[in-house]
N, C-alpha and C positions, 0 to 999 in steps of 0.2 A: 567308577566306586560302587562299595558291597552296599549290595542292599539295603541291609538292613540298617545302614550307616545312612541311608539317600531318605529313609524313611524319617527315620531321628531328626534329619533338616528340616526338611520341609515342615513337620512339624516346631521343629524352631521358629521357622519364618512363618506362619504362624501364628503363633505363640506373640511376635512381637507387636502385631496389631490389640485392641484390649480385647478379642475373642475370650481372651483365656479368661480375664480376670471381671469383665465386666457381667454385671446381670441380667446386661439388657439384650440379650440376642437376638433375644425372637419380639424386639419392640423395633416402629424408628422414633428416632429424633422426637417428633410430633407428641408422641405416649407420656415424654419426660416435664411433667407440668411441676413447676414452682410456687404457682399460685396459692394461696393461703387461701382465697375465697371460697365457699362451698356453696353450692346446686342448691338454693330450698326449694323454689317454685320451676317446672318445666310444663311449656306449653308445645304441642302440636299441630302446625294450621296446615289445613290441607283445604283449599279453594277458599270459601267462605265457613270452614265446620273449624271448630277452635277445641281441642282434647286438653282438656288438664290431665298429666298426669299428676297421680297422688306419690307424695313422696317416697310411701313404704317400698311403694313401686320402681320410680329408676332410682332410688341408691342402692338395690339391688344388681341395676347392673352395670353398676361403676365398682373396681376392685383396686385400692390403694394397697400397694406394697412398696414398702421400705427398699434401698437399693443405694449399695455404694459406686459410686463412679470416677474413675480415674480425670483428673482433667491440670492441664499444667495450665501452669501462674496459677494455682491455686493451693494454700495452707494450710492442710489439713489439722483438721481439732477433732481427728477419730485416733482415739485411744489405742487402740488393736490396732497396728499395723499391719498384723497377716492376714488379711481377709481374703485372700484368695486361695478356697483351701479345699477348695474345688477341682483345681490341676495343681499338680508340681510341675507342671512348665514353667507358671505363672513366679513359682518361690526362683525361676531359676534366670528369666527374665525381666524380670524388675528388681532393680536396684532400689538400696536403703531411700535415698533422695525419692525416686520415683514412688516410695511408700507413703512420704508425706503428702501428696497431692490428693491423696482422696477425698472427694468429699460425699455426703449424706445427704441424697435426693430420695424425690417421691415418685413412684411409678403409677401413674393412672393408666387402664385399661379397661375396654366397655367388654363387657361378657352381650356376645351377640344371640347366644341361643334364648335368653329371655327376656329381650329388647325384642327377635323376631316374635315372638308367641304374642308379644303385647301388638306388637305393629298387624298379625292376620289377626286376632279379635277386631281389632279397630277396623279395617277395612273390613270385617264382613259387617259393620255397622254403617257405614260411609259411603262402600262401590253402591253403585248403581248402574243398571241395564238403560241404557240408551230408549229413549220413546219414540216410537215413527207416529207420524202424525195419523191425524183421519180427518176422513173427507164425507161429503154430500153430495148428490145429486141433483139439480137444480134447470127447468127449462135447457136440458141437454149441456148442462157447465159442471165441470168439478171444483168446488171450494171445499178448502179446510175449513173444520170447525172443532177441533180439538187439536193444536201447535205438538209439533216433535220437540224432546225434550233432552240434550244432551247426555251420556251416559259419564263416569268417572271409573275410574280405578285403580288405586295406591298403589306404585310401584315399591313393591315392599325393599327391594337390592339396592337401591339408590336411596329408598328412606334411611334402611339402615345404616347407611355409608354416612350422610347427610347428620346424623344423629349424632353417629359417633363423632364425626371431625368437628360439632358444635361443643360438646359435652370435651372433650380433649382440651379445648383450643377458650372455655370463655372463663372470663374473668369477671363475671357477675354472678349477683344471687338469682338473677332472674332469668331464665333462657327460654328463645319462642325458635323453634327448628318446623323452617318451610316445608313440609314431604313433598316429594320427587309424586307424581301423577300422571295418566293419559288421562286425556279426553276423548271419550269414543263418540262414536255420530252414529245418530239415526241412520237405519236403511231407506226409509223412508221422511223427505224433510218437509217442512210445511212449504215451500217454494216447487216442490215439483209436480203440483196438481196439473199443471201443463203439460207437463211429461209424458205423462201414463194413459194416454192413446183412449180412458172410457167415452165413448160415445152415446155406448146404448144398453138398454133392458133384452139382456140375454136368457135370464129364466126367473123363476118366480116361486114360489112355495105356500103354502096356507095350508093353516089346523084351526081348527075349531077346538077353543074349551068349555064350552058352554055347559056352565053344572060346576062348573070347579067353584072353590072355596075362597074367601079376601084370602086367606093367607099362599093357595095355590096360585092365584092369582099376581101377590106378590113376586110371587118369587120368579114367576113367566117375565116381569116388566125388568126383574135383576138383573137376571141370565140372559136376557136379548140384548139389552141395552148391552152387553161386554163387547158385541158383535158388530153393531151399529156403529160405520165406520170404518171395520176394518177391509183390509186390504189383502189381498193372494197374488201373488208372485207368479209369474209365467212357470210351468213346470216344478213349482210348488208343493208337496203335501202336505194341505190343510187337516189340520188337528182342532176337532169341537174341545177337547179335554186340556192341550193347550193352550188354548184359547178363552176358554171360559176360566181358568186360573183355580184359584180354591176356595170352597164350595164349605162357608160358614158362616155364623152370628154374627161376627164381627164384618164380614163384608157383607153384610145387611141382608141375608136370609135367615130366613122362618121358620119352623118345624112342618111338617109335613107331609102325606105318606108316599112310601118309595114301598116298591120290591128289594126287598134282603132278606138273604139267610132265609126262602124259602116261607118269607110271612110278607106282609106289606104292613110296615110298620112305621114309624112319623122318623122324618130324619132332615137335617138341615139341609134347602136347598128341592124336596120336591113338590115336582111340577117342571122339574130343568128339561125330562124328554121331550116333553110340550114341544122347546127348544131345538131340540137336538134334533125331532121328527121334523121338525118341518124346514129346517139347513138342512138333510138328507134327502128333501123333497125339492127345494131349490136347485141342490146340485144336479141329480136326475134331472129336471126339466129344463139345466141349462145344457145340457150334456156334457156333463164332467166323469169323469172315471171314478169310480167309489172304487177303493183300496180296501175296508173294511167297514162294515155295519151289521148290527145285529140285533134280530125282532127284540120284540118284550116278552117276558115266560108265558103271558096269557092275557088273551084279548082283553085291552083298557078301548072302552067308547072313544075317550078322546079323540084319539090315533086311527077314526074312521075316515077311510076305507080302511080297513085292518092289511099287509100285506107292505104300509108306505110307511112303515113307523122304522126308528132306530131310536134305541135304548142306550145309555152312558151310565158310567157313575165311575166315579175316579180312585183306581187310575187307569182300570179298566172294567167295561169294554169301552173302544173308543167310537168315535164317528172321523173319519176318515176318507180325503178322493182328492185327484192332483186334479190342478189345472190344467186339462190340456189346451187351453188356449193361447194363443201370440204377444196374448195383452195380461197386464194386472186384473181382476177384478175386486168390483167396489163391492162388498157387503152395504146393503142398508135395511132396515128393520122399524117396523111400525104397528100397530097396532089398531086398528081398526073394528069396536062395537069390542064383541066375544072372536073377535077374529088375528091371530098370530100371521103375520106376513116378511116374508124375508125376502129381498129384490138384491139380485144378482145382476151388475153394471158390467160392462166390459165394451168388446170392439165384436161387432157382428163380421166374422170369417165364413160365413153362409155356410154351416152346417146345420143338417135337419135331423131335430128330432122324431124317433115314434117312441111310443112305449106301447105295452098290452098288460093291461088287466088293471090292476091286480085284481085277479079270481078267485076264490074259495072252491079249491079242488077236494076240498071234507068236513064236515060239520059236524060237531057228535052233541050227544046227547049233556053231556057235564060239560057244555062250552067250549068244549079241548076246538081247534081247526086248524086244516093247514090251507095256505094259500100261497101263490106262485104271480110272479112279477115278471116282466121283459123291460127290457131298455135296450134298443136301437138309438148307435147314432151313427150319421152319414157326413162326409166331408162333402165340401163345395164339387167334387169331381163326380159325388155319389159311390164313394167308395166307403165303406162300413167301416168304422173304427173302434166301433164301440160293440159289442154283443150280449149282454149280460144277463142271466136268472136270476133275481131274486127269489128263493122258496125260505117261506113262514112257516115253521110247525111252532102253534100254540099252545100251553098246556093248558089244563081247565081250572082256572080262577078259584076252585074251591083248591087247589092242594096251596093257596095263598092267603089265610083266612087274616081277615081285619082284626086289630087289639079287641078283645073279647068276643068275637065269632070263633074263636079255634073249635075247628072238629075233630072231633078223634076218628081218626080211620079204625074200620073192625077187621079189614084182613089184608094185606100185604099187599099193595101196586106192581103191576106185571113188571116194568121196569124197574123196581126197587131191587138190590143184591140182600142175603138173606142178615146180610150184617147191617145193615140201613133199616132193616125191619125189625130188628132185635134192637138197637138204640130210639128206634121211635119207642118200638113196645115201653121200653125201661123207662125212659124220659116224660111217657104220658102214662105212668101204671095200668098198662095194660095186662 
């Protein structure tokens, strides 16, 4: 058969179906909806949450389009029977009898893009991460004092499909749709207390905050409470910043002095470095591997002896260390008088910790100084597993004046560039 006639014949067979003249090519039968009811209210339900979708929002998800559809046994009321103008094959394949079997109906479809944007915004408000249980150690026994909580995450794909199906099949003015979601289990469950293998105190850190203002003491209490009962998994790298979370007034913090932008100035959370310094000391004396620590810009009397401090500021610098013990570590915090105490509970694996210092190796008249401190850790067989030195180079406190105590420099500091000195003179009208 000639190839040209073969192609024509195939097209002819294809057009014997309704696809040549029906305008429903891209829709399934369930999208054809003849109900006269209109949705006035749409509610999306996730677990115990009910989201009422405004009419102005969900009405924009629905596309309503009148179409002509061939239906056997139906007597047409359409005056214009020449309805298949988009295909000349329709004219050849449909006789005049078939043209009187055309039915006018309405095609309902759902605009997926707009609906997904709404679902993603809704998920941002409803989704929640699981919360691990927090524990406490009493008389050698570990118990939970803060129960674990399951998390939740909306399944956007399955929820979008459920909404589309419900809208297209709806026969009422009010529609409730249960969205698909996933329950997220916490890593540490409340019932896991006896499985953690926590049997003894492995290390402790202490610091004194004598002379602190009421607001500074308040911030120390708020921040240290974030760590009480926290667990560090074996081989996990602990991040002080991640565990601390957001520092702001809405989380209970007050304004207090911090070292920031080469000044000592008020900011929310002043005093948190008392907590990070104490955590650093607990990690050192527990024989843990420090992966990141930075000393303060200048010597602060709260953190004596100097050289055993750790400054933090969101998002960096951070304080990080690795739990290199075979079991979980439980953090316990408490305040005795004017002393902050961090205790690390875990399992005694026989390691021995040796610390040397801190020693002041240089002290200057302007208050600047240099210190050094060493941590050596041996395993149960006497093999050294950590051999670290922590050097601290503290600047002069005079370079970080407090509010109302700014002192103008009269000559360029040795470690400043010409550009820095020029900018400083311009800012201070020198």
